[in-house]
Residue frames relative to the residue before (quaternion, step in Angstrom):
aa qw qx qy qz dx dy dz
X 1.0000 0.0000 0.0000 0.0000 0.00 0.00 0.00
X 0.6426 0.5237 -0.3317 0.4503 3.60 0.96 -0.83
X 0.6396 0.5247 -0.3243 0.4587 3.56 1.03 -0.81
X 0.6253 0.5363 -0.3293 0.4615 3.61 1.00 -0.80
X 0.6681 0.4896 -0.2983 0.4744 3.60 0.89 -0.93
X 0.6180 0.5440 -0.3381 0.4558 3.58 1.01 -0.82
X 0.6883 0.4707 -0.2794 0.4760 3.60 0.87 -0.98
X 0.6187 0.5413 -0.3347 0.4606 3.58 1.06 -0.69
X 0.6502 0.5015 -0.3053 0.4822 3.59 0.98 -0.86
X 0.6531 0.5074 -0.3139 0.4663 3.61 0.90 -0.90
X 0.6507 0.5093 -0.3178 0.4649 3.60 0.94 -0.86
X 0.6383 0.5288 -0.3184 0.4599 3.58 1.02 -0.79
X 0.6550 0.5029 -0.3098 0.4713 3.57 0.96 -0.86
X 0.6509 0.5081 -0.3144 0.4683 3.59 0.92 -0.90
X 0.6501 0.5108 -0.3169 0.4649 3.60 0.92 -0.87
X 0.6553 0.5138 -0.3109 0.4582 3.60 0.90 -0.95
X 0.6835 0.4875 -0.2898 0.4596 3.59 0.86 -0.94
X 0.6654 0.4941 -0.3216 0.4579 3.60 0.94 -0.80
X 0.6309 0.5118 -0.3378 0.4753 3.61 1.04 -0.71
X 0.6502 0.5162 -0.3148 0.4600 3.57 0.95 -0.86
X 0.6670 0.4933 -0.3088 0.4652 3.62 0.91 -0.87
X 0.6354 0.5053 -0.3369 0.4769 3.60 1.00 -0.74
X 0.6489 0.5237 -0.3093 0.4571 3.55 0.99 -0.85
X 0.6636 0.4971 -0.3046 0.4688 3.61 0.92 -0.90
X 0.6145 0.5787 -0.3484 0.4076 3.58 1.07 -0.69
X 0.6155 0.5630 -0.3506 0.4258 3.60 1.16 -0.41
X 0.5873 0.5758 -0.3700 0.4319 3.60 1.17 -0.48
X 0.5411 -0.6078 0.4658 0.3476 3.57 -1.18 0.55
X 0.6359 -0.4997 0.4167 0.4151 3.54 -1.30 0.31
X 0.5992 0.5709 -0.3618 0.4292 3.57 1.02 -0.76
X 0.6722 0.4892 -0.2974 0.4695 3.59 0.84 -0.95
X 0.7028 0.4863 -0.2824 0.4357 3.59 0.77 -1.01
X 0.7781 0.3788 -0.1825 0.4666 3.59 0.97 -0.83
X 0.4624 0.7049 -0.4465 0.2999 3.60 1.22 -0.18
X 0.0774 0.7746 -0.6220 0.0838 3.56 -0.93 1.00
X 0.3500 -0.7748 0.4907 0.1906 3.58 -0.26 1.28
X 0.6505 0.5410 -0.3203 0.4261 3.61 0.91 -0.88
X 0.6568 0.5060 -0.3126 0.4635 3.58 0.98 -0.82
X 0.6425 0.5156 -0.3287 0.4618 3.57 1.00 -0.75
X 0.6364 0.5119 -0.3291 0.4740 3.60 0.99 -0.80
X 0.6319 0.5280 -0.3344 0.4584 3.61 0.97 -0.80
X 0.6339 0.5401 -0.3288 0.4454 3.59 1.00 -0.81
X 0.6275 0.5363 -0.3336 0.4553 3.58 1.05 -0.76
X 0.1579 -0.8466 0.4920 0.1276 3.56 1.17 -0.68
X 0.1434 0.7770 -0.5881 0.1731 3.57 0.65 1.15
X 0.3788 -0.7813 0.4419 0.2254 3.62 -0.34 1.19
X 0.6487 0.5312 -0.3310 0.4331 3.62 1.11 -0.49
X 0.6760 0.4832 -0.2939 0.4724 3.62 1.20 -0.33
X 0.0110 -0.7707 0.6362 -0.0324 3.54 -0.71 1.15
X 0.4267 -0.7319 0.4677 0.2522 3.56 -0.52 1.19
X 0.0590 -0.8057 0.5891 0.0180 3.56 -0.92 0.93
X 0.7912 -0.2676 0.1243 0.5356 3.56 1.19 0.42
X 0.0843 0.7917 -0.6019 0.0622 3.47 -1.27 0.38
X 0.1063 -0.7813 0.6114 0.0669 3.46 -1.32 0.06
X 0.0203 0.7907 -0.6118 0.0090 3.48 -1.30 -0.08
X 0.0705 -0.7915 0.6045 0.0558 3.49 -1.28 -0.20
X 0.2056 -0.7732 0.5845 0.1349 3.50 -1.31 0.03
X 0.1073 -0.7595 0.6370 0.0768 3.51 -1.29 0.47
X 0.0952 -0.7611 0.6389 0.0599 3.51 -1.25 0.54
X 0.0300 -0.7739 0.6316 0.0357 3.55 -0.97 0.82
X 0.2618 -0.7981 0.5327 0.1034 3.53 -0.80 1.09
X 0.2327 0.7189 -0.6323 0.1709 3.47 -1.27 0.56
X 0.7747 -0.2229 0.2070 0.5544 3.56 -1.05 -0.67
X 0.7366 0.1755 -0.1186 0.6422 3.53 1.21 -0.67
X 0.2883 -0.7333 0.5892 0.1787 3.57 -0.93 0.94
X 0.1465 -0.8013 0.5781 0.0475 3.56 -0.71 1.12
X 0.1289 -0.7873 0.6025 0.0242 3.53 -0.77 1.15
X 0.0274 0.7772 -0.6286 0.0087 3.55 -1.16 0.63
X 0.0016 -0.7634 0.6458 -0.0148 3.56 -0.94 0.96
X 0.0388 -0.7880 0.6129 0.0438 3.54 -1.12 0.63
X 0.1741 -0.7603 0.6228 0.0619 3.50 -1.23 0.73
X 0.0088 0.7582 -0.6520 0.0078 3.54 -1.15 0.69
X 0.0571 0.8167 -0.5647 0.1045 3.57 -0.36 1.26
X 0.1730 -0.7790 0.5977 0.0770 3.55 -0.89 0.99
X 0.1267 -0.7806 0.6109 0.0379 3.55 -1.03 0.91
X 0.3549 -0.6734 0.5997 0.2469 3.52 -1.21 0.59
X 0.3076 -0.7528 0.5559 0.1724 3.59 -0.82 1.01
X 0.0835 -0.7703 0.6314 0.0328 3.56 -0.77 1.06
X 0.0890 0.8222 -0.5470 0.1299 3.53 0.18 1.36
X 0.1023 -0.7308 0.6686 0.0920 3.47 -1.33 0.50
X 0.6871 -0.4935 0.3143 0.4308 3.57 -1.16 0.46
X 0.6968 0.4715 -0.2840 0.4598 3.58 0.98 -0.78
X 0.7914 0.1972 -0.1058 0.5688 3.62 1.15 -0.53
X 0.0248 -0.8019 0.5948 -0.0503 3.54 0.06 1.34
X 0.5165 -0.6225 0.4901 0.3247 3.55 -1.14 0.64
X 0.2079 -0.7727 0.5929 0.0905 3.57 -0.72 1.13
X 0.2620 -0.8161 0.4966 0.1364 3.56 0.04 1.33
X 0.6538 0.5237 -0.3243 0.4394 3.59 0.86 -0.89
X 0.6532 0.4969 -0.3081 0.4811 3.59 0.94 -0.86
X 0.6488 0.5212 -0.3146 0.4566 3.60 0.95 -0.88
X 0.6635 0.4979 -0.3081 0.4657 3.61 0.86 -0.94
X 0.6498 0.5098 -0.3211 0.4635 3.61 0.98 -0.78
X 0.6454 0.5014 -0.3188 0.4801 3.61 1.01 -0.78
X 0.6416 0.5219 -0.3206 0.4617 3.59 0.98 -0.83
X 0.6402 0.5195 -0.3113 0.4726 3.58 0.98 -0.89
X 0.6494 0.5230 -0.3030 0.4615 3.59 0.95 -0.91
X 0.6813 0.4906 -0.2887 0.4602 3.61 0.88 -0.95
X 0.6546 0.4985 -0.3202 0.4695 3.59 0.96 -0.80
X 0.6438 0.5082 -0.3298 0.4674 3.59 0.97 -0.79
X 0.6137 0.5335 -0.3442 0.4695 3.60 1.07 -0.67
X 0.6337 0.5212 -0.3254 0.4700 3.60 1.00 -0.83
X 0.6340 0.5244 -0.3268 0.4651 3.57 1.01 -0.79
X 0.6622 0.5055 -0.3020 0.4634 3.58 0.90 -0.92
X 0.6461 0.5243 -0.3142 0.4571 3.59 0.96 -0.87
X 0.7094 0.4458 -0.2489 0.4858 3.59 1.09 -0.73
X 0.5206 -0.6621 0.4054 0.3553 3.60 1.25 0.07
X 0.3770 0.7248 -0.4771 0.3239 3.54 1.24 0.53
X 0.2911 -0.7276 0.5941 0.1814 3.57 -1.07 0.80
X 0.2727 -0.7454 0.5870 0.1594 3.59 -0.68 1.09
X 0.2381 -0.8021 0.5373 0.1060 3.56 -0.60 1.17
X 0.7756 -0.1109 0.0746 0.6169 3.57 1.07 -0.72
X 0.0274 -0.7822 0.6223 0.0110 3.53 -1.29 0.41
X 0.0119 0.7880 -0.6151 0.0235 3.50 -1.24 0.50
X 0.0400 -0.8098 0.5852 0.0077 3.53 -1.21 0.39
X 0.1741 -0.7216 0.6585 0.1239 3.47 -1.43 0.34
X 0.7884 -0.3082 0.2098 0.4893 3.58 -1.19 -0.35
X 0.8330 0.0843 -0.0113 0.5467 3.60 0.88 -0.86
X 0.6907 0.4054 -0.2637 0.5376 3.57 1.19 0.53
X 0.0987 0.7703 -0.6298 0.0177 3.55 -1.22 0.54
X 0.1116 -0.7840 0.6070 0.0665 3.53 -1.28 0.38
X 0.1317 -0.7368 0.6536 0.1118 3.52 -1.38 0.33
X 0.1215 -0.6898 0.6945 0.1642 3.53 -1.27 0.47
X 0.0265 -0.8260 0.5615 -0.0411 3.55 -0.97 0.82
X 0.1063 -0.7720 0.6196 0.0945 3.52 -1.36 0.16
X 0.0404 0.7428 -0.6683 -0.0031 3.49 -1.35 0.43
X 0.8027 -0.0396 -0.0511 0.5929 3.54 -0.62 1.17
X 0.7881 -0.2623 0.1986 0.5202 3.63 -0.67 -1.04
X 0.5400 0.6202 -0.4045 0.4002 3.61 1.25 0.06
X 0.0894 -0.7645 0.6367 0.0461 3.53 -1.13 0.78
X 0.0254 -0.8326 0.5527 -0.0264 3.57 -0.91 0.90
X 0.1787 -0.7476 0.6337 0.0870 3.46 -1.42 0.26
X 0.0251 -0.7876 0.6154 -0.0188 3.59 -0.91 0.93
X 0.0105 0.7858 -0.6179 0.0230 3.56 -0.94 0.91
X 0.0803 -0.7767 0.6244 0.0195 3.56 -1.04 0.89
X 0.0500 -0.7755 0.6293 -0.0053 3.54 -1.00 0.95
X 0.1046 -0.7795 0.6157 0.0493 3.55 -0.99 0.88
X 0.0385 0.8066 -0.5886 0.0395 3.58 -1.08 0.69
X 0.4069 -0.6560 0.5776 0.2656 3.52 -1.17 0.72
X 0.1503 -0.7753 0.6094 0.0709 3.54 -1.05 0.83
X 0.6548 -0.4858 0.3868 0.4307 3.55 -1.27 0.24
X 0.7964 0.3245 -0.2315 0.4547 3.52 -1.24 0.51
X 0.5962 -0.6107 0.3519 0.3844 3.58 1.01 0.81
X 0.4395 0.6630 -0.4772 0.3736 3.55 0.86 0.99
X 0.1026 -0.7488 0.6507 0.0736 3.53 -1.26 0.56
X 0.1001 -0.8185 0.5655 0.0162 3.56 -0.82 0.98
X 0.1626 -0.7558 0.6286 0.0850 3.51 -1.13 0.82
X 0.0897 -0.7464 0.6576 0.0485 3.53 -1.06 0.88
X 0.0109 0.7878 -0.6154 0.0231 3.54 -1.05 0.76
X 0.0646 -0.7553 0.6511 0.0382 3.54 -1.09 0.82
X 0.0589 -0.7767 0.6270 -0.0082 3.53 -0.93 1.02
X 0.0099 -0.7932 0.6076 -0.0388 3.56 -0.71 1.11
X 0.0313 0.7822 -0.6220 0.0178 3.51 -1.15 0.67
X 0.1738 -0.7581 0.6227 0.0857 3.55 -1.08 0.85
X 0.0376 -0.7889 0.6133 -0.0124 3.54 -0.96 0.97
X 0.4307 -0.6768 0.5253 0.2838 3.54 -0.96 0.85
X 0.4566 -0.6864 0.4947 0.2751 3.57 -0.82 1.02
X 0.4159 -0.7083 0.5156 0.2440 3.54 -0.97 0.88
X 0.4725 -0.6474 0.5173 0.3002 3.53 -1.13 0.71
X 0.3529 -0.7419 0.5333 0.2014 3.57 -0.95 0.90
């Protein structure tokens, strides 16, 4: 009986993992490979020193597979009178770099918008539709925080 339960548990794990891998395969390369921290590092803003971050993701399956990833990264601002952090310039560079990543991945930008410390894109590729929003804010104690939410919907493939 113990051996039967062991095999049943193993079969359940294999089934769960295979369903998850099939589900992840529906997301675009852009969604799977997006990393806000790496893009910020590429910009190389000397006043921003990473002091931690986090994030997570969820997937819900059905006729449409819904993906959601979020990022929250805090930076320590090392400013001097001669070199103040230019948030507007940084946000514009970040927006430009993300749009380049979208173009490299073959993503079609359907709409976009921005403000002083926020921007968003809606996009599509094949039957997938997505939305990305980034918000930046100065915090007390010489801190700067970035929040990002990336969502994508993919039509489940017929087996």
